[in-house]
C-alpha positions in Angstrom: 0.0 0.0 0.0 1.3 3.4 -0.9 1.8 6.3 1.5 -1.4 8.0 2.7 -2.4 11.4 1.5 -1.8 12.8 5.0 1.7 11.2 5.0 2.5 13.0 1.7 1.2 16.3 3.1 3.3 15.9 6.2 6.4 15.0 4.2 6.0 18.3 2.3 5.9 20.3 5.5 8.9 18.3 6.8 10.8 19.4 3.8 11.1 22.9 5.2 12.8 21.6 8.4 16.3 23.1 8.4 15.7 24.5 4.9 16.1 28.1 3.6 13.2 30.5 4.0 11.7 29.4 0.6 11.9 26.2 -1.5 11.1 25.7 -5.1 8.8 22.9 -6.2 11.7 20.8 -7.6 13.5 21.0 -4.3 10.4 20.0 -2.3 10.0 17.0 -4.6 13.7 16.1 -4.1 13.5 16.4 -0.3 10.3 14.4 0.0 11.0 11.8 -2.7 7.6 12.5 -4.2 7.1 12.6 -8.0 6.9 16.2 -9.2 3.2 16.0 -10.1 2.4 14.6 -6.7 4.4 17.2 -4.9 2.6 19.9 -6.9 -0.7 18.5 -5.9 0.2 18.4 -2.2 1.7 21.9 -2.4 -1.5 23.3 -4.0 -3.6 21.7 -1.2 -1.4 23.3 1.5 -1.5 26.7 -0.2 -5.3 26.6 -0.3 -5.4 25.7 3.4 -2.9 28.4 4.4 -0.1 26.0 5.4 2.2 27.3 2.6 2.5 30.6 0.8 3.7 31.2 -2.8 6.4 33.8 -3.0 6.6 36.3 -5.9 9.5 34.3 -7.5 7.4 31.1 -7.6 9.0 29.4 -4.6 7.1 28.4 -1.5 7.4 29.2 2.3 5.6 28.1 5.4 2.3 30.0 5.7 0.7 32.0 8.5 -1.6 29.2 9.5 1.4 26.9 10.4 3.0 29.8 12.3 -0.3 30.5 14.2 -0.6 26.8 15.2 2.9 26.8 16.4 2.4 29.9 18.5 -0.7 28.4 20.0 1.2 25.4 21.5 0.9 25.7 25.4 4.6 26.4 26.2 5.3 29.0 23.5 1.9 30.5 23.9 2.3 31.1 27.6 5.8 32.5 27.1 4.6 34.8 24.4 1.7 36.1 26.6 4.2 36.8 29.4 6.6 38.5 27.1 4.3 40.7 25.1 4.3 43.7 27.5 8.1 43.7 27.7 8.4 43.3 24.0 6.1 46.3 23.3 8.1 48.4 25.8 11.4 47.3 24.2 10.1 48.2 20.7 8.9 51.6 21.9 12.2 52.3 23.8 14.6 51.4 21.0 12.6 51.8 17.8 13.7 48.3 16.7 11.9 45.0 16.3 11.6 43.0 19.5 11.0 39.3 19.7 11.4 36.3 22.0 13.0 33.1 20.7 13.0 29.5 21.9 15.1 26.6 20.7 13.5 24.5 17.9 15.4 21.7 16.1 18.8 23.5 15.9 17.3 27.0 15.2 15.9 29.9 17.2 12.1 30.1 16.7 10.8 33.7 17.0 7.4 33.6 18.7 6.2 36.9 17.3 7.1 36.5 13.6 7.4 32.7 13.4 10.7 33.1 11.7 13.5 30.5 12.4 16.9 32.0 12.9 20.3 30.4 12.7 21.9 29.9 16.1 25.4 30.9 15.2 24.6 34.1 13.3 22.0 35.9 15.4 22.1 37.4 18.8 19.0 35.4 20.0 20.6 32.2 18.6 23.9 32.8 20.3 22.1 33.2 23.7 20.4 29.8 23.2 23.8 28.2 22.1 25.5 29.6 25.2 23.0 28.0 27.5 23.1 24.6 25.9 20.2 24.8 23.4 22.2 23.4 20.4 24.0 22.4 18.3 23.1 24.6 15.4 21.3 23.1 12.4 24.1 24.2 10.1 27.0 26.7 10.3 26.8 28.5 7.1 28.0 32.0 6.0 25.1 34.3 5.6 27.1 37.5 5.1 30.9 38.3 5.0 30.7 38.9 8.7 29.2 35.6 9.8 31.3 33.7 12.4 31.8 30.1 11.2 35.2 29.2 12.7 34.6 27.1 15.9 37.3 28.8 18.1 36.2 32.4 17.7 32.5 31.4 18.1 33.3 29.5 21.3 35.1 32.6 22.6 32.1 34.7 21.8 29.8 32.3 23.7 32.1 32.5 26.7 31.8 36.3 26.7 28.0 36.0 26.5 27.9 33.8 29.6 30.1 36.4 31.4 28.1 39.5 30.4 24.6 38.1 29.9 24.4 39.9 26.5 24.8 38.7 22.9 25.3 40.7 19.8 25.3 40.1 16.0 26.5 42.9 13.7 25.5 42.2 10.1 26.2 38.4 10.7 22.8 37.3 9.4 21.6 40.2 7.3 23.6 43.2 6.0 22.5 46.4 7.6 21.1 44.7 10.8 22.3 44.8 14.4 20.7 42.6 17.0 21.3 42.3 20.7 19.8 39.6 22.9 19.7 38.5 26.6 18.7 35.2 28.2 15.2 34.8 29.7 15.2 32.6 32.8 12.4 30.7 34.5 13.0 29.2 37.9 16.7 29.8 37.4 16.9 28.1 34.0 17.4 29.8 30.7 14.3 29.0 28.5 14.4 31.7 25.8 16.2 34.8 24.5 14.7 38.2 24.1 16.2 40.2 21.2 15.9 43.5 19.5 16.9 44.1 15.9 17.8 47.6 14.5 19.9 49.3 11.9 23.6 49.2 12.4 23.7 52.9 13.3 21.8 52.4 16.6 24.0 52.9 19.7 24.7 49.6 21.5 25.1 51.4 24.8 21.5 52.5 24.6 20.1 49.1 23.4 22.0 46.9 25.9 20.2 48.1 29.1 16.9 48.0 27.4 17.3 44.4 26.3 18.5 43.3 29.7 15.6 45.0 31.4 13.1 43.3 29.0 14.7 39.9 29.7 14.4 40.5 33.5 10.8 41.6 33.2 9.8 38.5 31.2 11.6 36.3 33.7 9.6 37.9 36.5 6.4 37.4 34.6 7.2 33.7 34.1 8.0 33.2 37.8 5.0 35.1 39.1 2.3 32.9 40.7 -0.8 32.2 38.5 -3.2 35.1 38.5 -0.7 37.5 40.0 -1.0 39.9 37.0 -4.8 39.9 37.3 -4.6 40.9 41.0 -2.3 43.9 40.4 
């Protein structure tokens, strides 16, 4: 008996695990082992449902419905709810984009946008690497400034553990600076809060804002149930 329709659909979604942001149909067929016509049929079903989106160049990416389902999972959903006030304050204070990320299969999963970030090339990812949420899914060079040599990367992770702050200057995308700090729950690092801005933003202004956001999220996570409602 051949693979079920559901199995073929799941295999298409699995093709995006550890993949670039978008995949072409031929690459989806190669990763799944499905005939091209079958892969196209599954992809069209997923696009119609909202699980995939078609980019302007004809390639495909995970859709908003998949991201919404992931964010609704109990652990990330509770973390995101606790983090949102601090993320809004961090955005207002810095003018950048604030997000909270958790480890997910060798990547950093951003709970606001649903984007998966490489651990070695982003501030949020480096925080997760520092506190044992690795190894990375793949150490590739995203820009000329990406750290890919193990020795310097380990030295940077050691500094992050000392300072409680990670930075990535144009290591993932040119023109971007990101800073991140660990978020702790009951004394254990469970996530990273990060802000991403243009490279001209002063780090000495961003750093305290990121640290304060991480501390605020940690306090919210450690607060007894219903504490926010009683205040």
